[in-house]
N, C-alpha and C positions, 0 to 999 in steps of 0.2 A: 625272272619274275620274283617279286618280293612279297612276302607275307609275314606278318609279325616280325619284320626286320630280318627274315631269313631269305635265303636265295634258293631258287629252284632253277635248274638249267638242263638243257638237253642239247645234243648235237644233231642238227638236221642238215641234209645235203642241200636243201633248197628252202625258200620261204614261200613256196606255193601253198595255196589254201589246202590243197589235198594232203600236203605234208603237215600242216599246222593243225588241222581239225583233230586228229587223234591226240596230239600233244595237249591242246586246250581241253578237250574232253577228259583226258586222263588227269589233268590238273584239277579240273572241276570235281572229279569223282574222288580224288585221293588227298587233296591238299586244302587246308583251311584258308582259301583266298577270298578276300573281301571284294576285289575288283581287279581288272586289268587296265593299265594305262595303255591306250591303243592309238597308234598314229594312223595316217591315211595311206599306208602301203597298200598296193592292190590286193594282196591276199587278205589283209585285215578288213577290207570292204566286202568280202564274200559273205553273202547272206547266210550261208550254212554255219559260219562261225558265230554269227549273232544269235542263232537259235540254240546255242549250247546253254543258255540261261546262266551266264556269268556276267555280272554287271561290268560294263565298260565305261571307262572315263576317257572320252574322246579328246584328242589333242587338235588344236587348229592346224590347218594345212601349213606345210613348210615351217614347222616350229620344232625341229629336233632338240633344240636347247631346253624345251620344256619336258622332255621325256626322261624320267629318272634312270632308265636303262642306259641312256647315252652317257650319263655320269659314270656308271659302272664301266662302260666300254672305254671311256677316257682314262679311267684309273687303270684298267687292264693294259691298255696300250702303253701307258707310262711305265709300267713294270716290265713289259716284254720288248719294247722298241729297242732297236740297236743290237739285239741279241741274235746271233746266228745259231739256228737249230739244225742238227744233223738230219732230222726227219720231221715230217709233219706230226707224227705221233709224239715226238719230243716236245714240240711246241704246244700241242694239245695238253700234254701232261703238265707243262709249265703253267698254262692258263688254268687248268683244273686245280692245281695246287693253290693258286691265288684265290680262286673262287671258294675253295674250302676254307682258306684263311679268313676271307671276308664273312663267310657263313658263320664262323665261330665267333665273330665280333659284331653283334647286332647294333652296338652303339655306332660303330663306323659305318655300317650299312645305313642306319638312320641318318647320319650326318651327310652321306652321299645322296640319299634319295628321299628323305622325309621332308620335302619342302612344305611350307605352310599351305599352299594351294592344293596340294595332294591330300594333306590331312583334312582340309575343309571339304574337299570333294568326297572323301571316304565317310566323313561324318554325315554328309547330306544324303548318302545312299539309303534306300529303304531297307528295313530289316529283312534279312534273308535266312537267318538261322532258325531252326525250329523253336528254340527258346525265345528268341526275340519276337517271332510271329505269334507265339502263344501269349505273350505278355500284353 
């Protein structure tokens, strides 16, 4: 997840809604996120996730190329493909190192994810911060 060109990530065993709800709720409560870019995955369509009051930018069906997270996944794969890891923990550590490297480089994150249509969608969202609502 991307906010202010920063990355937030978590490791989940599944993508079931029951597993995502606490993650999204925690993100909403602890992180200054303007919105989530959300595809049509079954867990993403769960009505309980939509009640968390976090603006969602919906992607059209079958359009993973429009999801900024896919660009990050592509970058991660390019950095770890072809490498043999002794354990799954070693591979997770390698991915984590790359994620921390990206998180420290907001310009690179913006280059990977800050497409014009996303910036326009964020600009079009209604104000949700207390300061913006009071204005």
